[in-house]
C-alpha positions in Angstrom: 83.9 -10.2 -141.8 87.4 -9.5 -143.1 87.2 -5.8 -142.4 86.3 -6.2 -138.7 88.8 -5.3 -136.0 90.8 -7.9 -134.3 89.2 -6.9 -131.0 85.7 -7.4 -132.4 86.7 -10.9 -133.5 88.5 -11.7 -130.3 85.5 -10.6 -128.2 83.1 -12.6 -130.4 85.0 -15.8 -129.5 85.3 -14.7 -125.8 81.5 -15.0 -125.7 81.8 -18.5 -127.0 84.5 -19.2 -124.3 82.1 -17.9 -121.7 79.2 -20.0 -123.1 76.9 -17.1 -123.7 73.7 -18.1 -125.4 73.7 -17.3 -129.2 77.4 -16.5 -129.2 78.0 -19.0 -131.9 76.1 -16.7 -134.3 79.2 -14.5 -134.7 82.0 -17.0 -134.1 84.4 -17.9 -136.9 87.6 -19.9 -137.3 89.5 -16.6 -137.6 88.0 -15.4 -134.3 89.0 -18.6 -132.6 92.5 -18.4 -134.0 92.9 -14.8 -132.9 91.6 -15.7 -129.4 94.0 -18.6 -129.1 97.1 -16.8 -130.4 96.4 -13.7 -128.3 95.9 -15.7 -125.1 99.1 -17.7 -125.7 101.0 -14.4 -126.2 99.5 -12.9 -123.0 100.2 -16.1 -121.1 103.9 -15.8 -122.0 104.2 -12.1 -121.2 102.0 -11.4 -118.2 101.9 -12.5 -114.6 99.1 -14.5 -113.2 98.1 -11.9 -110.5 95.2 -10.5 -112.4 92.3 -12.4 -114.1 92.9 -13.3 -117.7 91.6 -11.2 -120.6 88.9 -13.7 -121.6 87.8 -14.1 -118.0 87.6 -10.4 -117.6 85.6 -10.0 -120.8 83.2 -12.8 -119.7 82.7 -11.1 -116.3 82.1 -7.7 -117.9 79.5 -9.0 -120.3 77.8 -11.2 -117.7 77.4 -8.1 -115.5 76.0 -6.1 -118.4 73.5 -8.9 -119.1 72.5 -9.1 -115.5 72.0 -5.3 -115.2 69.9 -5.3 -118.3 67.8 -8.2 -117.2 67.2 -6.6 -113.8 66.3 -3.3 -115.5 63.8 -5.0 -117.8 62.3 -7.0 -115.0 61.7 -3.8 -113.0 59.7 -2.6 -116.0 57.6 -5.7 -116.3 59.7 -7.1 -119.1 59.3 -4.2 -121.5 61.7 -1.6 -122.6 63.8 0.1 -125.3 67.5 -0.6 -125.4 70.2 1.2 -127.4 73.5 -0.6 -127.3 76.4 1.7 -128.4 79.6 0.1 -129.8 77.7 -3.2 -129.8 80.4 -5.1 -131.7 79.4 -8.6 -132.5 77.2 -8.9 -129.5 74.5 -11.5 -129.5 72.8 -9.6 -126.6 70.2 -8.1 -128.9 69.3 -11.6 -130.2 68.9 -12.9 -126.7 66.8 -10.0 -125.3 64.5 -9.6 -128.2 63.1 -13.1 -127.8 60.7 -11.1 -125.7 58.6 -9.1 -128.2 58.1 -6.4 -125.6 61.8 -5.4 -125.9 62.9 -3.0 -128.6 66.7 -3.4 -129.1 68.9 -1.2 -131.3 72.6 -1.9 -131.8 74.9 0.8 -133.1 78.5 0.3 -134.3 80.8 1.0 -137.2 79.5 0.2 -140.7 81.6 -3.0 -141.0 80.0 -4.4 -137.9 
């Protein structure tokens, strides 16, 4: 995982922070370190008016999960999903527990 971007690693630990199911599959000590150091730097340099970066990422991914769940529910639990720029998302793992869901993740070769 050494050739992955800092943002991919940071986001992987943001999912752990947000307690997303299966997030631990892509979490590493390096990801946690980057998450902690980045948040400390942001805390020192930014105001508190806006939501924090990890909270914003958690909200974004919770919304995506909800929209996808609703979409699949409307189709009786079946569907084909193509996730572009998937990163280290565990969404495919969670949603393919249902064998009626076909899930394809696309990202850079290192991912």
